C-alpha positions as CSV (number, residue, x, y, z in Angstrom):
1,M,61.3,85.2,115.5
2,K,63.8,87.3,114.8
3,A,66.5,86.2,112.4
4,T,69.7,87.9,111.0
5,I,70.7,85.9,107.3
6,Y,74.9,85.7,106.0
7,H,73.2,85.4,102.7
8,N,75.2,84.4,99.5
9,P,71.8,84.7,96.4
10,R,73.4,82.5,93.7
11,C,74.0,79.9,96.5
12,S,71.3,77.3,96.6
13,K,72.0,76.1,100.4
14,S,71.9,79.8,101.2
15,G,68.3,80.8,99.1
16,N,67.1,77.4,101.0
17,A,67.5,78.7,104.6
18,L,66.2,82.6,103.4
19,A,63.0,81.0,102.2
20,H,63.0,78.3,105.5
21,L,63.4,81.3,107.8
22,Q,60.3,83.6,105.5
23,E,58.2,80.6,105.5
24,S,58.2,80.4,109.0
25,G,57.0,83.9,109.5
26,A,60.9,85.3,110.5
27,Q,61.2,88.6,110.9
28,V,64.5,88.4,108.1
29,T,67.4,90.5,108.1
30,I,69.8,90.1,105.1
31,V,73.5,90.7,104.9
32,E,75.0,89.8,101.1
33,Y,78.3,89.0,102.9
34,L,79.8,89.1,99.7
35,H,79.2,92.8,99.5
36,E,78.7,93.8,103.5
37,T,81.5,91.6,104.5
38,P,82.4,90.6,108.2
39,T,85.2,91.8,109.9
40,V,87.6,89.3,111.9
41,E,86.1,90.0,115.1
42,Q,82.6,89.8,114.0
43,L,83.4,86.5,112.3
44,R,85.2,85.4,115.2
45,T,81.7,85.7,117.3
46,L,80.1,84.0,114.5
47,I,82.3,80.7,114.2
48,A,82.4,80.6,118.5
49,D,78.6,81.1,118.8
50,A,78.3,78.3,116.2
51,G,80.0,76.1,118.2
52,L,82.9,75.6,115.1
53,S,85.6,75.9,114.6
54,V,87.8,78.6,112.3
55,R,88.5,75.4,109.5
56,Q,85.3,74.2,109.5
57,V,83.6,77.2,107.7
58,V,86.1,78.2,105.2
59,R,85.3,76.7,101.4
60,D,88.5,74.8,100.8
61,T,87.2,74.0,96.9
62,E,87.5,77.8,96.4
63,P,90.3,78.7,93.9
64,E,91.2,81.2,96.3
65,Y,91.5,78.8,99.2
66,R,95.0,76.8,97.2
67,S,96.0,80.3,95.3
68,L,96.7,82.2,98.8
69,G,98.0,78.9,100.7
70,L,95.8,78.3,103.7
71,E,96.3,74.7,104.2
72,D,98.5,74.8,106.5
73,A,97.2,78.4,108.2
74,D,96.5,79.0,111.5
75,D,93.0,80.3,113.2
76,E,94.3,83.8,112.9
77,A,95.7,83.9,108.9
78,L,92.3,81.7,108.1
79,L,89.9,84.6,109.8
80,G,92.3,87.4,107.8
81,A,91.5,85.1,104.5
82,L,87.9,85.1,105.1
83,A,87.6,88.9,105.8
84,A,89.3,89.1,102.9
85,H,88.0,87.1,101.0
86,P,84.4,86.5,102.1
87,Q,83.6,83.6,99.0
88,L,85.8,81.2,101.1
89,I,83.1,82.1,104.0
90,Q,81.0,78.4,103.8
91,R,77.3,79.9,103.9
92,P,74.6,80.8,105.4
93,F,75.3,82.1,109.1
94,V,72.0,82.7,110.7
95,V,71.3,84.1,113.8
96,T,68.5,84.3,116.0
97,D,67.7,84.8,120.0
98,G,68.1,81.0,120.1
99,G,71.7,81.1,119.0
100,T,74.0,81.0,115.6
101,W,74.4,78.1,113.0
102,L,75.5,77.2,110.1
103,A,72.4,76.5,108.1
104,R,73.4,74.3,105.2
105,D,71.4,71.1,106.1
106,P,67.8,70.7,106.5
107,D,68.2,69.1,110.4
108,T,69.7,72.5,110.9
109,L,66.8,74.6,109.6
110,D,64.6,72.4,111.6
111,Q,66.3,73.1,115.1
112,I,66.3,77.0,114.1
113,G,62.2,77.1,113.7
């Protein structure tokens, strides 16, 4: 299986997902999204393909969330904020031929393979 992970090496959930993919024998492409930030269109696609809402992938505990006043922001404003401030993106997104997931928990990792 080929997989792309939008990875933050400082995040334990992202590290667990990467380890799971590697242990399963996947050919993994790592995108360190804090340095290779997805565009608004790429984010829109990842979120839609994962079956999530934009708000579900926003880390609302980050200081930037409040300082940018995103509490009442619409999807377009949130997408722009995610592209400009990638630390606000929940992680990790994993993309395979079988689908796209926000792989934050063991059950989701088991679905991936």
